[in-house]
Every structure is written in structure tokens, then in C-alpha cells.
TITI-18971 format. One record per residue (C-alpha): x, y, z; residue in three letters. Coordinates in steps of 0.02 Angstrom, whole numbers, plus 50000, padded with zeros to 5 digits. Each point is the difference from the previous one (the first is absolute). Layout:
% residues N
XYZala...
END
This chain:
% residues 598
544175064251040met498844999649857ala498445010350026pro498424990850036leu498814999049852pro498545011750016thr498274993949963thr498915010749890ala498385006350075his498564991949905val498275007850014glu498644986850003his498295003449924ala498635002650131pro499004984750040thr498265001849921pro498575000950122thr498984984049986pro498225002749937ile498764993550128pro499044985349932thr498404992650064thr500234982150059pro499114987149891pro498904994950146val499385017850024glu499705001949813gln498964984249999lys499035005650154thr499665017049921ser499424991749840arg498824988550096ile499335014850099arg499645009849841lys499164985049920thr498924997050154ala499515018450003lys499544999449815leu498954984250024val499115007650151ala499645015949902his499304989949855his498914989450113ala499325015050095ala499695011849855lys499954990949833his499214983150035thr498184999049948gly499765003749816val500824983849946gly498954988950112ile498405009249949val500414997349816cys500524981950031ala498244995950061val499345001649822ala501174986249942tyr499284985850106phe498145003849999asp498694986049984pro500175000849811gly501804994550020asn499434986050114trp498814993449867gly501325000449863val501384992850110asp498884985850059leu499564995949820gln501825000749945ala500624988950141gly498604987149987ser500204998049811glu501875002149970phe500854997050168gly501515010550042tyr500435003949819lys499155017149995leu500985006750150leu501165007949872phe498535010149934val499595005750177val501795006050023leu500065008249828leu498345008850028ala500645006150169gly501565007449920leu498925008349867phe498885007150135ala501465006550105ala500785008749849phe498385008549946leu499545004550179gln501695008350024val499715010449844leu498315005550067ala500795004450167ser501385010249917arg498705009249896leu499025005450152gly501545004450102cys500825010849865val498485008849929thr498815000750148gly498584993249892leu499254982749979asp499914990449836leu498175004349969ala500365018650015ser501444998349878his498854991649874cys498835014950016arg501425012449975leu500574990549846leu498324998349915leu498705012150067his500585016849930asp500984996149843arg500325015449891pro499314991349845lys498534988049982his499565002150184thr498334991049996leu500714985549901leu501374997250130tyr498725000750139arg498684988649926trp501134987849908leu501404998450128met499715008050171leu498234994350037tyr500224982349928pro501564998550108leu498985005250151tyr498674987049957val501354986549988leu500695005350169ala498264998750075glu499774982849921ile501634994650082ala499405006350169ile498294991949982ile500834983549950ser501135001350151thr498585004550116asp498984985649931leu501364987650046ala500305007750170glu498185001250053leu499654982349941leu501594993450082gly499585007850167ser498204994049985ala500624982449967ile501115001050155ala498505005150105leu498984985749927cys501414987950043leu500055006350179leu498105000650013phe499314986449884pro498185005450016lys500375017549937leu499435002849818pro501295006749879leu499065016149962trp499885003950186ala501884997550013gly500225012849860val498945012750093leu500964997550162ile501655001449909thr499475016249915ala499775008150169ser501885001450020asp499905017049916val499275006350165ile501654995250081leu500955009649866leu498915015350029leu500524999950183ala501775004949950phe500575016849936arg500144999649811asp501444987749969pro500325008849834leu500295017050079gly501655009150008gly500594990450152lys500034981250035pro498714992550118val501044988550109lys498534991450082met499334994949831phe501714993349949glu500144990450164val498284992249969leu500524994249826ile501664993450065ala499084990050133gly498884992049870leu501504995949890val500924991750144leu498424990250041thr499974992949824val501854995750002leu499974991750172ile498444989849960cys500754993849835met501654995650084ala499104989750133ile498964990949868ile501544996149894ile500894993050153ser498594987250020lys500024994349817val501254988149923ser501005010249873val501434993749891asp501085015550015trp501244993949871gly498664999449866gln499265016250066ala501635009749978phe500234991849831asp498365008149949gly500835017150004phe501034994749849val499135002049830pro499514983949913ser499024993349851lys498494997650111ser499615018449979leu499434996649822phe498844985350038lys498165000749955his499195012650117gly501625004550090ala500315015849900leu498215005950029tyr500224997250187thr501695008749993ser499175015249923ile498744999550140gly501434999950127ile500795015349917ile498315008749996gly499684995550182ala501735005550057thr500335016049903val498505010250056met499575015849900pro499105008350146his501534997950111ser501035010349877leu498775014550019phe499964998250189leu501884998150019gly500355015849901ser498745009650108ala500734993950165leu501765004349942ala499535018549994thr499815000750189gln501265008850112asp500534986450122arg501285010350096leu498885013550074ser499544993950173ile498465010650027lys498815008649882met499475017850026thr498235002050063glu499465008149838lys500614985349895gln499184987450116thr498325008649996asp500035002149812thr500324981449974leu498754993450125thr498545011850023thr500295015149892gly499835011150155val501225014250022thr501324998350135ser499435015150098ser498254993050023thr500684983050048tyr501165007750129thr498635010350079ser498914984550021asp501454990650078ser500305014250121gln498165000150049val500064981150028thr501595000850104leu499455014750104ser498384991350047ser500734982650022ala499624999850186thr498165003649985lys498734996149868thr499155015749936thr498835004349861thr501405009649914val501074984549992glu498584989349933lys499595013049869arg501825000749946ala500084981149980ile498384999649901val500605014149888asn501644991249968arg499104983949952val498855009849884lys501465008749917arg500944983649978ser498484991449925phe499645014949886arg501825000849944ala500054981249968ala498635001349869phe500335017449933arg500245004449817ile501715007749970ile499835017249916pro500715002249827leu501115014250060arg501074987350094glu500474992549831phe500245016849913ala501895000250026his500304981749960asp501294997749862pro499334995549829lys501604992449929thr501684994150065his500785016749952lys498855009350120asp500634991450157arg501604996950095glu500624983850075asn500454996850181asn501585007650071ser501664991049983tyr500104998650190lys498314991250008phe500444988049860val501694995450074arg499214996850170ala498654988349933his500414991849834ile501274986850052tyr499104995550161his498404998149899gly500854988949872thr500704988450134phe498334999350091asp499084995149840ile501254986649947val500164992450174phe498114999450029ser499554992749830leu501364986749999leu499954996650187gly498114999150020phe499074999349834ala501114987649907val500254989450156leu498134998750039ile499554996149819asn501354986649994ala499364992350163leu498224999149931ile500594991449841leu501124988150099ile498524995750113leu498884996349851ala501374989449919ser500374990050157ala498174996350037val499154999049829phe501374995249877tyr501154988750102tyr498954996250155gly498364991650041ser499005011649888gly500934995249842ala498544990249927gly498665012950033ser500035006349820gly499855017949941gly500835015550072pro499865003150186ala498985014450067gly499895008750168leu498594988750062phe500954984549941asp501595005450089ala499065003150163tyr499104983249994asp501564990049959leu501055008950132leu498644996250127lys500004981749949glu501874997149984val500825012050123val498605004350120gly498745013250047gln501325011750072ala500955001249835ala498385002649903ala499485014050119thr501705008349981leu499784998949811phe498325009050013ala500705013250118leu501465003449883ala498805001649854leu498905012050099leu501495010850052ala500615000349820ser498295004849932gly499665013550129gln501705008449982ser499984999649810ser498205006249998ser500505015450098leu501445003049879ile498864998549848ala498835013050073thr501455012150023met500604996449823ala498275003949932gly500065016750089gln501705003749923thr499414995749824val498425010650008ser500915014950075glu501444999349876gly499054996749839phe498395009850027leu500355012350143arg498414994750088trp499295014150105arg499324989050138val500894997150166ser501164985150029pro498654991950109val498755000349857cys501314993949878arg500374984950109arg498144996050018leu499725001249812ile501534989349965thr499374986750120arg498294999949916cys500814997849828leu500784983950062gly498564994450109leu498654999349865ile500864987649882pro500594989650148ser498224998350064met499384995349826val501344986649984val499694993350176ala498124998449969ile500114993849820ala501384986850005val500194996050185gly501444989650064arg500184989549843glu500535014049882gly500985011050119val501704991849973asp499845001549811thr499545018350016leu501495003250113leu501204993549868val499075009149861ala500125016450095ser501884998150011gln500134996749813val498975015849973ala501255009650107leu501424993249895ser499135006149841ile499775017550074val501805000750064leu500915005449838pro498875015349983phe500495005650176ile501854995849988val500245009549836phe499715017650072pro501034995350154leu501504995549892leu499715015049887trp499975012750142val501434992750103thr501104999849844ser499735018649968ser501395011550057lys498825014949997asp498854991550125val501284991350112met501255014250024ser500285009250164val500855016750032lys501494998750117arg500535016550082pro501855004549998ile500655004250175pro500525018350023pro501824995450039asn500224991149832val500685011849865pro498895001949850leu500624994449831val499265008249845pro499004989049886ser501154991849873pro499855008249831gln500594992049838pro501665007549956ile500285002849815thr501485008149919glu499695007749829ser501504999149883pro499605017449932ser500285008050170glu501795004150049pro500704992250159pro500005010450158val501685008550032thr500705011650132glu499575015149892thr498194995850029gln500145001550189ser498815014950011pro498584987649968ser500474989550151ala498945009850125pro498464996749894ser500414981449998ala500164999850189val498375009450016ala499164987349887gly500664985750105leu499365008250160val498315002449917ala499974981649951asp500394994850179val498665011450070glu498754993149873ala500444982050040ala498554991050086pro500174995950184arg499304982649970glu500354984449900thr498824987149928ile500024982150067val499204987249884asp499064985550081tyr499264993049840ser500264981949949asn501714995749930gly500244989549846lys500074983650098ile498445004250100ala499095005149841met500504983749915ala499404989650149ile498385009750014gly499524998849816trp500504981649999thr498794996750144ile498665009849908trp500284989949840leu499964983350094ile498355004550083val499295006049834leu500474984049908leu499374989350144ala498355009149996asn499844996949814gly500224981450033tyr498735000550143ala498695008149889ile500274987149863val499964985850127ala498375006350072leu499255001849826ala500484982049959leu499394993550169gly501744994650056gln499995009550163gly498894987450086asp
END
């Protein structure tokens, strides 16, 4: 019998252990959870600066220009509104990045650039720094003029018997409301102030949305207005377009945005010492002792408690109007080389949230509200029953026609929206004036005094205008103030672009973690043909080479430099915007000289 064939033993490779994979549903859920957490963190910590800055972009000056544009050219200038909004968002983001990276506002950077130059110091101060400060103040006064007059007009619309100058005085009292808050320009954000501004902004938006819903709008033509057309070059259209740019891109908002971006928005609670320094100038120990006295005697009123309260009020009042000693400015940096930027951790935690907040607020609120105002003016004055009224529409005209065509409710909403716009932007202008004076001149008065002086600088010309021209000339002055802002704008944008494009100014030190091995700084390696190549016979020199390498590693810095300056594309966009504004201003000046701006 033939032997049975034997089968060879074959060893099979071990089956690989399957790698656990997360199901797609769980991955999607995790991604949604992370996104929701990020959005909640942004809303809780980083929302505020954008909406405060956005207020400046739909102040009563914008209303006057948008009403004129819509009543004279229909929907065709909506493209300019959108373009100006994009310009504003880009420049506002640059200002926000500047404050976040460096910890200083734009006005302070101008001082560092020009105040203590090594050569021709006085020439730089008197020919560049101080004229730039004067231009910044002109911009703020022009802004305040429009805002005070706009709010006064709103009060006159709501209360017809109220004279315009009385409305200006009532409007100017809003600075008292601002003084009730802790300094909004301090090291920490003031959430109650930001909530107040957000409430006023939402009031404007809701009122305008309700009014638009009651007006007949051809939305096809309206959306077609966002496309550029030949109508932009019609007689008077370019002048009005320049006014829109001047009314939208606000110089004072660039100063304010850069100052607000320096704030630490992640610290939940300030130390007592920081709080007292910002508000009253009283040391934390004194403040704590008074609080303890108050709490210990809360159950019964005593003379000690009353005396403590009176003393605290006296100290607060005295600190509010104190003169800051020169020694507090003794250690201030004189140039950019004398100071250090914010930490890399701070910049990473704030810069991208700040950018998103600015862009969302400006495009979601400012551009939208300006577009709604222009659409309203177009629908009522250009295409509607007010088409034959002749001449550009003003705030009084819009109120009267809305009252006649739509009804008293819509007209009242229009006045309320105008009042909310004027009051919110007036508060912002006062803060911007404080930023400019502190940064350019290092004023030695307290923030309370600075806000009072800033309000007076805007109040005086507003009262003169209200008494001299009355209701008839207010609309013309509103548009003229926005053209003045547009003319000042290039002088403010230039240092912003210059500083944010500098690597020396916009660089941050990033620490290297201890567990990361250090690499010696790369040295240029050159091989001289006269030197013989290294061979094994030269091995005795190897220990010295190793020692040199170790020394290089030990000498290597434990930090790297991260550059946040503008890239080539950002620089090209920024300087293009600057050139467009400059050329447009040249045309505006020529048009005014020839009497074509009427």
C-alpha cells in the first residue's frame, strides 16, 4: 500500500490587531461639540469690542449721507456702502491686531515713532506729531458735531416744541452716563458698558427692519445696486460716494479699536489693587478696610459707618479730578526699542477672536444698517411718493414723509433709531477723544477730566451750529462733516499701515518648551579651498568641536520670534485703500472749490 501523502505544516502570519476607529457619527458629534464650545467661549469672553467699534460706522453722519445718496441716486450707491464697509473692516482689523500684539493703541505708537527721534527731535514733534494730533482732534470734533446734532434732531422730532440747541445740551449730558462706569479704556473690559452699547445697536437695527417692512421696496433693483455701475460717475455721485467713505471709515474708531484690543478679556476678576487704581486711585488696603467697616456695621447705622462712606466718596471725588504725578510717566518707553510686546500666550488667545468679532460686527451690523437707510431713502424719495420733492433728503424730510406715507408709528421708530444711533456713537466718540489725548500728549489729568474736556470740545461747535443755522442748515453740515472726516482719514491710516507692516513692532517672543531640544543658531558654513579637508589624523581636534557644539546649544535662545506684521497681500490691500481714499479726497477738494458738491 502506498504511503499516504504527508501535508507540510505551514505557519500562517498572525492576524494584525485591528486599530480602533471612531465611528463617523461620534466624530461628527465631537466636532459639533467642539464648535459649540468655541462659539460659547467667543460669545462669553470676546464679544464686545466689535460691536462698540461698529457703532461709529452708522452714526447720524452716516444717516445724513445715506439719505442723500438714496434720494438722489436710488439704489446705485449701495455698492459704495458695501465697499466702504469692506475698507472699514480691513482697517479696523489692522488696528485691533496692533493693540493685541503690542499692548499699545495707535495714538501711543504715533508718539513712540515721532516724539523722541534721535535727530531733529523738535522738527519731528512740531511738523509731524502735533499736526497729526490736531488732525485727530478735528476728526473727533467733526464726528461729535454730527452725533450731537443727530441726537438733537431726534429729540426735536420726538418733541417738536424743543429747540435744536436745547436738544444739543440734553444730548451732551450722556457723558454723565459714561462717568458712571469704570473707565472703559482700562486694562479690563467693562461688560455693562458693552451691553449698553449692544442694546442701542439692536434698537437701531430692529427699528430700521420694522420701517423697511412697511415700505414698498423693489428688492431686485436693491440687490442690483450692490454691483458697480456707470452711475457712480454721474454729476455729484462721486462727491456723495466720497462722503459715504468718509462717513463709514471713521478715523476715531481706529484709535478706539486699537485701545480696546489691548484689554485682557480672559481674566474673570481683577485684583483689588488694579480695580482701585483704574476707578478711584485709592490703594487696595484702604478700600478693603472701608469695606470691612461697612460690612461689620451693616446691621446698625453708626457714626463710624457714615464717616467711612463720606470718606470714600471724598477720596473717589478727589481721585476723579486729580493730577497724575510726573513720576508715574518716568518709566514709560520713549521708543519702540524700549518696550516689549504682549506675551505669545496672550496674543494667541485674543487675536483671532478679535478679528472675527470685528469683521462680524462691521459687516453684520454697520454695513447692514447703512444699506437699510439707503434703501429706505431710495424707496421713499427716489422711487416712491417723494420722488418729485426735489433736492437731497434730510433727516427732517425723511421723518415728515414717513409720517405722511407710512404712518406716525414708523416715523417715531425712525426718530428712536436715530436717537439710539446718536447716543451710542456719542459715547464712543468721547472715549476715542480720551484715547487720542492720552496717547499723543500723555495728559496728566484723570480719565474723568479727559472725558469732560473731550465732550466740551464737541459741544461748543455743535451749539454754535445749532444756534446759527438751525434746522435748515443741519443736513448740509452733517454731510460736510463726513467729507471732512474723509479728508482727515489718509493722515490717520498712514501710520497705522506703517506700524502694522513693521516686523520690529509686530513681533512676539514665543518661549520654547523645556522638553523640546535646543538647536544651535544656524551659522553660515563656508569651506575655504586653502584649508585641507578633515581626516582621521586630525581626530585629536574632535573633542574641541564637540565642546563648541555644546556651547552653541547652551547659548541658543529658549525662545523664537513670531512675526504678526502685514504680509505682502495685506500691505498691497492696505496701501491700495489708502491711495483710493487719497485720490478721492483730491477730487472732493477740487469739487468743493468749483462748487460741484452742492
